[in-house]
Every structure is written in structure tokens, then in C-alpha cells.
C-alpha positions in Angstrom: 38.2 -52.0 -37.4 37.0 -48.3 -37.6 33.7 -49.5 -37.1 34.3 -50.7 -33.6 36.4 -48.0 -32.4 33.6 -46.2 -33.6 30.5 -48.0 -31.6 33.0 -48.9 -29.1 33.0 -44.7 -28.2 29.5 -44.3 -28.8 28.6 -46.9 -26.3 31.5 -45.3 -23.7 29.4 -42.1 -24.6 25.5 -43.7 -23.8 26.8 -45.5 -21.1 28.0 -42.0 -19.5 24.8 -40.3 -20.2 22.9 -43.1 -18.4 25.3 -42.9 -15.5 24.3 -38.7 -15.4 20.9 -38.7 -15.8 19.9 -42.0 -13.8 19.2 -40.7 -10.4 21.0 -42.4 -7.0 19.1 -44.6 -5.2 17.2 -43.7 -2.1 18.6 -44.8 1.1 16.3 -47.1 2.8 14.9 -46.3 5.9 16.2 -48.4 9.0 13.4 -49.9 10.2 15.6 -52.2 13.0 14.2 -50.1 15.4 10.5 -52.3 15.0 11.7 -55.2 16.8 12.1 -52.9 19.7 8.5 -51.7 20.2 7.1 -51.7 23.5 5.0 -54.8 23.7 1.4 -55.3 24.5 2.3 -57.1 27.8 4.9 -54.2 29.1 2.1 -51.7 27.9 -0.3 -53.6 30.0 1.7 -53.3 33.4 2.6 -49.7 32.3 -1.0 -48.5 32.5 -2.7 -50.7 34.5 -4.7 -49.2 37.9 -7.0 -50.7 40.5 -10.4 -50.2 38.3 -10.5 -52.5 35.7 -12.5 -50.5 33.4 -10.3 -47.4 33.7 -7.9 -50.4 33.7 -8.3 -51.6 30.5 -9.5 -48.0 29.0 -6.0 -47.1 29.7 -4.2 -50.0 28.1 -6.2 -49.4 25.3 -6.1 -46.0 24.8 -2.0 -46.4 24.8 -2.4 -49.4 22.1 -4.4 -47.2 19.7 -1.8 -44.3 19.9 0.6 -46.9 18.8 -2.3 -48.2 16.3 -2.3 -45.2 14.9 1.6 -44.4 14.5 1.1 -40.9 13.3 1.9 -39.9 16.9 5.1 -41.0 16.8 6.5 -42.0 13.6 6.7 -40.5 10.0 4.2 -41.4 7.2 7.1 -43.1 5.9 7.6 -45.0 7.9 4.0 -46.1 9.3 3.5 -47.6 5.7 6.5 -49.7 5.9 6.4 -53.6 6.2 7.8 -53.6 9.2 5.6 -50.9 11.0 2.3 -52.7 9.5 3.7 -55.9 11.6 3.9 -54.4 14.9 0.5 -52.3 14.2 -1.1 -55.3 13.3 0.1 -56.8 16.7 -1.1 -54.1 18.7 -5.0 -53.7 16.8 -5.3 -57.6 17.6 -3.9 -56.4 21.7 -6.6 -54.2 20.9 -9.3 -56.6 20.2 -8.0 -58.7 23.0 -9.0 -55.9 25.4 -12.1 -55.2 23.9 -13.4 -58.8 24.3 -12.1 -59.0 28.0 -13.7 -55.6 28.8 -17.2 -57.2 27.7 -16.7 -60.7 29.6 -15.6 -58.9 32.7 -16.9 -55.3 32.7 -20.1 -54.5 30.7 -21.3 -56.3 27.9 -20.4 -54.4 24.1 -24.5 -55.3 23.2 -26.1 -51.7 22.8 -24.7 -48.9 21.1 -24.2 -46.5 24.2 -22.0 -49.8 26.1 -19.8 -49.6 22.7 -19.5 -45.4 22.5 -18.8 -45.3 26.0 -15.9 -48.2 25.0 -15.0 -46.6 21.8 -14.9 -42.9 22.4 -14.9 -42.4 26.3 -12.6 -45.3 27.0 -10.6 -46.5 24.6 -10.7 -43.0 22.8 -8.5 -41.8 25.4 -11.5 -39.0 26.5 -11.2 -36.9 29.9 -13.9 -37.8 32.5 -16.9 -35.7 32.8 -15.7 -33.8 29.7 -18.1 -34.1 26.1 -15.6 -34.8 23.6 -17.6 -33.7 21.3 -17.8 -29.7 22.7 -14.5 -29.8 24.9 -17.1 -28.8 28.1 -17.7 -30.4 31.2 -20.5 -33.1 31.2 -21.0 -35.2 33.9 -23.3 -37.7 31.8 -20.0 -38.4 29.4 -18.1 -40.3 32.4 -14.7 -41.4 30.8 -10.9 -41.7 31.8 -10.1 -40.3 35.3 -6.3 -40.3 34.1 -6.5 -39.8 30.2 -3.5 -41.2 28.7 -0.5 -39.0 27.0 1.8 -39.3 24.6 5.0 -38.7 26.9 3.5 -42.0 28.7 3.7 -43.7 26.0 6.8 -42.6 24.9 8.6 -43.4 28.2 8.3 -47.2 27.2 10.2 -46.5 23.8 14.2 -47.8 23.7 16.9 -45.6 22.8 16.5 -46.8 18.4 12.5 -46.4 19.2 13.3 -42.9 21.0 15.2 -41.8 17.5 13.3 -42.5 15.4 10.4 -40.9 17.5 12.5 -37.7 17.5 12.1 -37.9 14.3 8.9 -37.7 14.1 9.0 -34.6 16.4 11.5 -32.9 14.2 9.1 -33.5 11.1 6.2 -32.5 13.0 8.2 -29.0 14.5 9.2 -28.5 10.6 5.6 -28.9 9.0 4.0 -26.2 12.1 7.3 -24.5 10.7 6.9 -24.1 7.1 2.5 -24.2 7.9 3.5 -21.2 10.3 5.7 -19.6 7.5 2.8 -20.0 4.8 0.4 -18.3 6.7 2.5 -15.6 8.1 3.4 -15.2 3.9 -0.6 -15.5 3.3 -1.4 -12.8 6.1 1.2 -10.9 4.4 -0.2 -11.1 0.9 -3.9 -10.7 2.4 -2.2 -6.9 4.0 -0.4 -5.7 1.3 -3.8 -6.6 -1.1 -5.8 -4.6 1.6 -2.8 -1.8 1.8 -2.8 -2.0 -1.9 -6.9 -1.3 -2.5 -7.2 1.1 0.6 -4.5 3.3 -1.4 -6.4 3.0 -4.6 -9.3 4.1 -3.0 -8.0 6.7 -1.4 -6.3 8.2 -4.5 -9.9 7.1 -6.0 -11.7 9.6 -3.8 -8.5 12.4 -4.0 -8.8 12.3 -7.7 -12.5 12.7 -7.5 -12.3 15.3 -5.0 -9.4 17.2 -7.0 -11.9 17.4 -9.7 -14.5 18.4 -7.9 -11.8 21.2 -6.4 -11.0 22.0 -10.3 -14.2 22.8 -11.7 -15.4 24.8 -7.8 -12.5 26.8 -8.8 -12.9 27.4 -12.2 -16.8 28.1 -11.6 -15.6 30.1 -8.8 -13.3 32.7 -11.2 -16.0 33.0 -14.0 -18.6 34.3 -11.1 -16.3 36.4 -9.4 -15.3 38.1 -12.3 -19.4 38.2 -13.4 -20.5 39.6 -10.4 -17.6 41.7 -9.5 -18.8 45.2 -10.2 -16.8 48.9 -11.0 -18.3 52.1 -10.3 -17.4 56.0 -9.6 -19.1 58.2 -7.2 -18.3 61.8 -8.4 -20.1 63.6 -5.7 -17.5 62.1 -3.5 -14.5 61.6 -5.7 -14.7 57.8 -4.9 -14.3 55.0 -7.0 -15.3 51.2 -5.8 -14.1 47.6 -7.0 -16.0 45.1 -6.1 -15.6 45.3 -2.4 -12.9 47.9 -1.7 -12.9 51.8 -2.0 -10.0 54.5 -4.1 -10.2 58.1 -3.4 -9.4 59.7 -7.0 -6.7 62.9 -6.8 -5.8 65.2 -9.4 -3.9 67.7 -10.2 -4.4 70.7 -12.6 -2.7 73.2 -14.1 -0.7 74.7 -16.8 2.3 73.2 -18.7 5.5 74.9 -18.8 8.1 74.9 -21.2 7.9 71.9 -23.9 7.7 68.6 -22.6 10.7 66.4 -22.8 9.7 63.1 -24.2 12.4 60.1 -24.5 12.2 56.8 -25.9 14.0 53.8 -24.3 15.0 50.5 -26.0 15.1 47.1 -24.1 16.7 44.5 -25.7 16.5 41.0 -23.9 17.7 37.7 -25.6 18.7 34.4 -24.9 20.9 31.2 -26.1 24.7 31.8 -28.0 27.8 30.3 -26.4 28.8 26.6 -27.8 26.8 23.2 -27.3 28.1 19.9 -26.2 29.8 19.2 -29.0 30.9 22.9 -29.5 28.4 23.7 -32.4 26.6 27.2 -32.5 23.5 27.3 -31.0 21.2 30.0 -32.1 20.0 33.3 -30.4 16.7 34.5 -29.7 16.7 37.8 -29.5 13.4 40.8 -28.6 13.1 44.4 -28.2 10.2 46.8 -26.8 10.4 50.5 -26.4 9.3 52.8 -23.4 7.9 56.0 -23.9 9.2 58.4 -21.5 7.2 62.1 -20.9 8.6 64.8 -18.5 5.7 67.5 -17.6 6.3 70.6 -16.2 2.8 72.0 -14.6 2.1 75.2 -12.4 -1.1 75.1 -10.3 -3.6 77.6 -9.7 -1.2 79.0 -6.8 2.1 78.9 -8.5 3.0 75.9 -7.4 4.8 73.1 -10.0 3.7 69.8 -10.0 6.3 67.5 -11.4 4.3 64.5 -13.6 6.5 61.5 -14.9 4.5 59.6 -17.6 5.6 56.0 -18.6 4.3 54.5 -21.9 1.8 57.1 -22.2 3.1 59.2 -25.2 0.3 61.8 -23.9 0.4 65.1 -26.2 0.3 68.6 -25.0 2.7 71.3 -25.6 3.9 74.8 -23.4 0.4 76.8 -21.9 -1.5 73.6 -22.5 -3.9 73.1 -19.5 -3.6 69.5 -18.1 -5.1 67.7 -15.8 -3.7 64.4 -14.1 -5.4 62.1 -12.0 -4.7 58.6 -9.9 -6.3 56.6 -7.4 -5.4 56.6 -3.6 -5.9 53.7 -0.6 -5.1 54.2 2.4 -2.8 57.7 1.6 -0.9 55.7 -1.2 -0.8 55.5 -4.8 -2.2 52.7 -6.3 -0.3 51.0 -9.1 2.2 54.1 -8.9 0.8 55.4 -12.4 -1.8 57.7 -13.4 -5.3 56.5 -14.3 -6.2 59.8 -16.4 -5.0 62.6 -18.3 -6.7 65.7 -19.7 -6.1 68.0 -22.1 -7.9 70.6 -21.9 -6.9 72.8 -24.4 -7.1 69.9 -27.7 -10.6 68.8 -25.9 -8.6 64.9 -25.1 -8.3 62.4 -22.6 -6.4 59.2 -22.0 -6.8 56.4 -19.6 -5.2 54.1 -18.3 -6.9 50.9 -18.9 -4.5 48.4 -18.5 -4.5 49.5 -14.6 -8.2 49.8 -14.2 -8.6 46.1 -15.8 -6.3 44.7 -13.2 -7.5 46.3 -10.4 -11.0 45.6 -11.7 -9.9 41.2 -12.1 -10.6 39.4 -8.7 -7.0 38.7 -8.3 -4.3 39.4 -10.5 -4.1 38.4 -13.8 -1.0 35.7 -13.8 -2.6 34.7 -10.5 -5.9 33.9 -12.6 -3.9 32.3 -15.2 -2.2 29.7 -12.7 -5.7 29.3 -11.1 -7.1 28.3 -14.6 -4.3 26.3 -15.4 -4.5 24.6 -12.2 -8.3 23.8 -12.1 -7.9 22.2 -15.2 -4.8 19.6 -14.4 -7.3 18.5 -11.5 -10.4 17.8 -13.7 -7.5 16.0 -15.2 -7.9 18.3 -18.7 -11.3 18.3 -18.6 -11.7 21.6 -17.4 -9.8 23.2 -20.6 -12.6 22.8 -22.0 -14.1 25.6 -20.2 -10.9 27.5 -19.1 -9.4 28.3 -22.0 -12.3 30.4 -23.7 -13.3 31.4 -19.8 -9.6 32.7 -20.1 -9.8 35.1 -23.3 -13.7 36.2 -22.2 -12.0 37.3 -18.6 -9.8 39.4 -20.2 -12.2 41.2 -22.3 -14.6 41.5 -19.7 -12.3 43.1 -17.7 -11.1 45.5 -19.9 -14.8 46.2 -20.8 -15.3 46.9 -17.5 -12.3 48.8 -17.5 -13.4 51.2 -20.4 -17.0 51.7 -19.0 -14.7 53.1 -16.0 -12.9 55.3 -17.5 -15.6 56.9 -19.4 -17.7 57.4 -15.9 -14.9 59.0 -14.4 -14.3 61.0 -17.8 -18.0 62.7 -17.6 -17.6 62.9 -14.1 -15.1 65.0 -14.0 -15.6 67.3 -17.5 -18.1 66.0 -19.5 -17.2 67.9 -23.0 -14.3 66.2 -23.1 -13.8 63.5 -26.0 -12.1 59.9 -25.2 -9.0 60.0 -27.1 
């Protein structure tokens, strides 16, 4: 008993599975309209004209359209047995028209006569138009009034017209699908062309950027090599590159003890709690600035106040001191002195940092940024040249600054030693 129950359950499951997997039968196409297609006699009456040759040609052209069937019905309908019977009917009628043409109009015993019937008359070619080129040609006589699809469709009864409408709808969908497919293909082509154009532009832009990067690095090196710094003692003029600076100075005797002070600047960052209130490390750094305040009494009894920053200049009451600075357009350059001399202890100190900044083609920070930019534009390859160039430039500027300081010291008082 249990085996029967199990077997019945399995059979029911298999039946249900078959019902789920078996496709539903396709609804058969209603071909009842075929019996109402226009008969050859109706077509002959509709397309008859006074001229027998033109009449037979127009009748054959109309029946040829129905014989082919593709202009009026879907491919599925044309392949149906019912439609094949109608097609055979039109085929027999076309043979009869051909035989009548051969008997009553012109024998079809030459290739030219056969072409005239098959291509120009029954083929529905326009009179005086070459069907191969579509251009006017009087040597190609055809139908004076070509048969149109609408003329043939005018013979259809309502049920046949409904089938014809299905064919038209199918054609519209096919054309719409084709147009959409062509639009997608054209869009794909445009997208690929745009992508290729963008890739080409990025490629050439990259090449231009690399070239610009190398030019920038080489320009900085050449500018550093060709930038000169000289001193004209007779005119008391310093020339750096294309710029002239006037060397100004004040000389006098130190009055009173110089005032010296040191300022410690502390900077730091960090501290506070993190996202989980955990302690965050604090970084602290400091540096010291030395300030010297010196009062000089000149030859005319005028007192001059010198405020030095980070010079740590050694002097005492009664020492003979000379302070020099550069001016351009009547303004002090760098707000600092370029050289301090103490005649009493036979020593001089120069501000090579200020002179090195003036000798650099552009600001030191700008040079560094330009070198980084050049390295980036050359996709990192420029770092091979930029990194050693950066250290070489800095040493070169300092070397030129020391040479200029020596020229100024010797030009103003050669017996003083360099401190």
C-alpha cells in the first residue's frame, strides 16, 4: 500500500513537472483569407489597357507581385501550404500571359525579346528608364504606367487587407529595429572615435607635458649657470644677473655697550584626543634668534641705530664699525645688511644667505616647486636630474654669494680678513 502511495506521488510530481516544462502550442496562423485573394481574371480586368503589349505587361507585373508574395504577406504566411496553392495559381497565370504575348505580340525566340518581356514588361520597369542604372535611356522601353503595390492592394477584400496590414506592420517594426540598430552602431562608432580622439589628445598632452618638464628643468640649470654676480668698486654697484644694486654703508664708532638678546621661538602641533579620545602625540620644535642693538656715532656727530638679527656681531664700546646694505630704486633690499665690518679687530662678516637668494634666478622655494613640477610632468623620470640639480644649485648659489662677498670686502677695504 505504501509503495502505491509513493508511486502515485511520484507520478503526480512528474506530471506537474512536464506541465511546467512543456511549452504551450503556438497559435496557428489563420489562413482563411487566402481563398479571397484576387483571381487572375480580376487582375486581368483591373490592369488591362488599350495597348495589348502594355496590357499583358501590367497584368504580368501585378501577378508577379502576388506570386512572390513578399510585398503583401509575412514570410511565415508565404510558407504556409494554403498560400503555396495561391502562388501556384499565379505562376500558371503568368505562364499563360507569356504564351499569349509570344503568340499575339512578339515571339520570344531571341534573348533580346525575352529580356524585353521578363525585365521590362513583366519586370515592371518604367518606360525609357534603364533598370540597371535608374537613369533615362530611350533604348530601354518598358511600361508606360508601372504597376504599384497600392494598385494591387486595392483588389483586396477586408480579410486579405488585414493580412496585408500585418505585413506592413511587420515591415515598419523591421525598419524601426534596423534604424535603432544602425543608430546604436553609429553611436558606438562615435563613442569609439571620441574615445580614440581623447586618448590621442591625452597622449600628445602627455608628450607636451614631458617636453615642458624637461625644458623647465634644463632652463633652471642653464639660468643658474649663466647668472653672474659682480661688484664694481669704483661705482659701488653690485650687478646680479640683469639687475643693478647700489651699495650703501654707514661707518662710525660704537657708543655704549651693544645690547644683545636672544629670542627662543617654540612651535608645536598635535595634542588633544583622537576619535576614541586616545592621547595624540605632540611634536615640539624651537629655534633661537639673536638680536644685536648697536649705536654708531659718525664723523659728523650723527648717531646711527643698527638693529641686527641673527648676526651675533662681536663689537664693544669704541670699536670702529662699518655696516653695508644694498638698495634698488631707493629701497633697502631684503631689509637686512649684506656685510658688517669691525676695523678695530680687523674682521668682517657677510650675509651670504641674502646674497644667495638674490643670485638664484627665482626664489629658492619657487625653484624647488618648479623642479617638482618638472619631475611630475616627466612622469617621475625628471627626478633623476631634478634631485641632484636641486642640491647642486643651492651649493652653486652659496659659492657665488661667498665670491661676491669677498669682492665687496676687498673692494671696500682689502686689509680686513673674512670671518
